[in-house]
C-alpha positions as CSV (number, residue, x, y, z in Angstrom):
1,M,21.2,2.3,6.5
2,Q,19.8,0.3,9.2
3,I,19.7,-3.4,8.7
4,E,16.6,-4.9,10.1
5,Q,14.8,-8.4,10.4
6,A,12.2,-9.6,7.9
7,P,9.2,-10.2,9.0
8,T,8.4,-14.0,9.6
9,E,4.5,-13.2,10.2
10,K,1.8,-11.4,8.3
11,P,1.7,-8.0,9.8
12,Y,-1.6,-7.3,9.0
13,T,-5.6,-9.5,9.9
14,K,-7.2,-9.8,6.6
15,P,-10.5,-7.4,6.1
16,E,-13.8,-8.3,6.5
17,G,-15.5,-6.0,5.0
18,Q,-17.5,-5.9,1.6
19,R,-15.6,-5.0,-1.8
20,R,-16.6,-1.9,-3.2
21,G,-15.3,1.1,-5.7
22,L,-13.0,3.7,-4.0
23,V,-12.2,6.9,-4.2
24,L,-8.3,6.7,-4.0
25,V,-6.8,10.5,-4.3
26,N,-2.6,10.8,-5.1
27,T,-1.4,14.4,-4.0
28,G,1.5,16.3,-2.8
29,N,4.4,18.2,-4.0
30,G,6.1,15.5,-5.3
31,K,6.6,13.6,-8.6
32,G,4.6,10.5,-9.5
33,K,1.0,11.2,-8.8
34,S,0.0,10.6,-12.4
35,T,2.7,7.8,-13.0
36,A,1.1,5.8,-9.7
37,A,-3.0,6.5,-11.2
38,F,-1.6,5.4,-14.6
39,G,-0.1,2.6,-12.7
40,L,-3.5,1.5,-11.2
41,A,-5.4,2.2,-14.8
42,L,-2.8,-0.5,-16.1
43,R,-3.1,-3.2,-13.4
44,A,-7.0,-3.3,-13.7
45,H,-6.3,-3.1,-17.9
46,G,-3.9,-6.2,-17.3
47,R,-7.2,-7.4,-15.4
48,G,-9.7,-7.0,-18.4
49,K,-11.3,-4.5,-16.2
50,S,-13.0,-1.1,-18.6
51,V,-10.2,2.1,-17.6
52,K,-11.2,5.5,-18.6
53,I,-8.6,8.6,-18.1
54,F,-9.6,12.0,-18.0
55,Q,-6.3,14.7,-18.1
56,F,-8.1,17.9,-17.3
57,M,-5.0,20.0,-18.0
58,K,-3.5,18.2,-21.1
59,V,-4.9,19.3,-24.5
60,P,-7.0,16.7,-26.5
61,T,-4.2,16.5,-28.9
62,A,-1.6,15.9,-26.5
63,R,1.1,13.2,-27.3
64,F,2.9,12.5,-24.6
65,G,4.5,9.3,-23.5
66,E,1.6,8.0,-22.0
67,H,-0.5,8.9,-24.6
68,R,1.3,6.7,-27.2
69,M,1.0,3.8,-24.7
70,F,-2.2,3.7,-23.9
71,E,-3.1,4.3,-27.6
72,Q,-1.4,0.9,-28.1
73,L,-3.3,-0.5,-25.5
74,G,-6.5,0.5,-26.8
75,M,-7.2,2.2,-23.3
76,P,-8.5,5.3,-24.1
77,I,-7.2,8.9,-22.6
78,E,-9.0,12.0,-23.0
79,G,-6.9,15.3,-22.8
80,L,-10.1,18.1,-21.6
81,G,-7.7,21.1,-20.8
82,D,-5.6,23.7,-23.1
83,G,-2.4,23.2,-21.2
84,F,-0.9,25.0,-17.9
85,S,-2.8,27.8,-16.5
86,W,0.3,30.2,-16.9
87,K,0.8,28.9,-20.9
88,S,-3.3,29.7,-21.4
89,Q,-4.2,32.7,-23.7
90,D,-8.0,33.0,-22.3
91,Q,-8.6,32.0,-18.6
92,E,-12.4,32.0,-19.1
93,Q,-12.0,29.6,-22.0
94,S,-9.8,27.1,-19.5
95,A,-12.5,27.0,-17.2
96,Q,-14.8,26.5,-19.9
97,L,-13.2,23.3,-20.7
98,A,-12.6,22.5,-17.2
99,R,-16.9,22.5,-16.8
100,E,-17.2,20.4,-20.0
101,G,-14.6,18.0,-19.7
102,W,-16.2,17.2,-16.0
103,E,-19.7,16.7,-17.5
104,R,-17.9,13.9,-19.8
105,A,-16.0,12.9,-16.7
106,R,-19.1,12.4,-15.0
107,N,-21.2,11.2,-17.0
108,A,-18.3,8.3,-17.5
109,I,-18.3,7.7,-13.6
110,M,-22.1,7.5,-13.6
111,S,-22.6,5.4,-16.3
112,G,-20.9,2.4,-14.5
113,V,-19.8,1.3,-17.9
114,H,-16.1,1.9,-16.2
115,F,-14.4,0.0,-13.6
116,M,-12.1,2.6,-13.1
117,V,-12.0,6.4,-14.0
118,V,-9.0,8.7,-13.8
119,L,-9.3,12.5,-13.1
120,D,-5.7,13.3,-13.7
121,E,-5.1,16.8,-12.5
122,I,-8.6,17.5,-11.5
123,T,-7.6,19.5,-8.3
124,Y,-6.2,22.5,-10.5
125,P,-9.5,23.5,-11.8
126,L,-11.0,23.3,-8.7
127,I,-8.2,25.7,-6.6
128,Y,-8.1,27.7,-9.4
129,G,-12.3,28.0,-8.8
130,W,-12.9,26.9,-13.0
131,L,-15.2,23.9,-11.3
132,P,-17.2,23.9,-8.7
133,L,-16.4,21.5,-5.8
134,E,-20.2,20.1,-4.7
135,P,-21.0,18.6,-7.7
136,V,-17.4,16.6,-7.8
137,L,-18.7,15.8,-4.2
138,Q,-22.1,14.8,-4.8
139,T,-20.7,12.3,-8.0
140,L,-18.1,10.8,-6.1
141,R,-20.9,10.0,-3.0
142,E,-23.8,8.9,-5.4
143,R,-21.3,7.1,-7.9
144,P,-22.4,3.3,-8.8
145,H,-21.0,0.9,-6.1
146,A,-18.1,-0.8,-8.2
147,V,-16.9,2.5,-10.0
148,H,-13.3,3.0,-8.9
149,V,-11.9,6.4,-9.4
150,V,-8.7,8.1,-8.8
151,L,-7.7,11.8,-8.6
152,T,-4.8,13.5,-8.8
153,G,-3.2,16.7,-8.1
154,R,-1.9,19.1,-5.7
155,R,-3.3,20.4,-2.8
156,C,-6.3,18.4,-3.1
157,P,-9.3,19.8,-1.5
158,P,-9.7,18.6,2.2
159,E,-13.3,18.2,1.1
160,I,-11.9,15.5,-1.4
161,I,-9.1,14.2,1.2
162,E,-12.3,13.3,3.7
163,L,-14.0,12.0,1.3
164,A,-11.5,9.3,0.1
165,D,-10.9,5.6,1.0
166,T,-7.0,5.8,0.4
167,V,-5.0,9.0,0.0
168,T,-1.2,9.3,-0.8
169,E,0.4,12.3,-0.1
170,M,4.1,12.3,-2.4
171,T,6.6,14.5,-1.0
172,L,9.4,16.2,-2.6
173,V,12.6,15.2,-1.0
174,K,15.0,16.1,-4.2
175,H,14.2,17.3,-7.7
176,A,16.5,17.6,-10.6
177,F,14.5,20.5,-12.0
178,Q,16.3,22.1,-8.7
179,A,19.6,21.3,-9.8
180,G,19.0,23.3,-13.1
181,I,18.5,20.2,-15.3
182,P,15.1,20.3,-17.2
183,A,12.4,18.2,-18.2
184,Q,13.4,14.9,-19.9
185,R,10.8,13.1,-22.6
186,G,10.2,9.8,-21.3
187,I,10.3,10.8,-17.5
188,E,8.4,13.7,-17.5
189,D,6.3,13.9,-20.0
């Protein structure tokens, strides 16, 4: 490790632009895409802002750690899918659920009621062809001025990346799974 001098002056100039709703993307092959989105949701909720979370690959009855905590906090989180694609018994049903879920998410965004709407794992229905890209792009472009939208998932379509205000790519450096260690509750659920 190389030691470096801590900055003594502000390393940036304060932006002069107008505040508005942002489109934020967490993508890449590394861990932490959903976790980072949930962190933003918690930050907004902590400021008294209305937040809605949609999970495109989780089933509506999912009870992962985030579901239990958000329920305790009174933050709505909604599973829209039927689980991981390789567990699906019917890909057309998965596609139909994605399209129906998108309509609910789109309505939440366009209503202007929520400060932030999280579209967790939305990239998968897009890249699998279950959900057309253009309506998503149109909604992101035409959403109410103050609504923030956070999208997560691997292989985010370049059209969304181009439109987004902030894009973070999580890079896989090392993963316990590669060493034969299975997923663990409270870490990867």
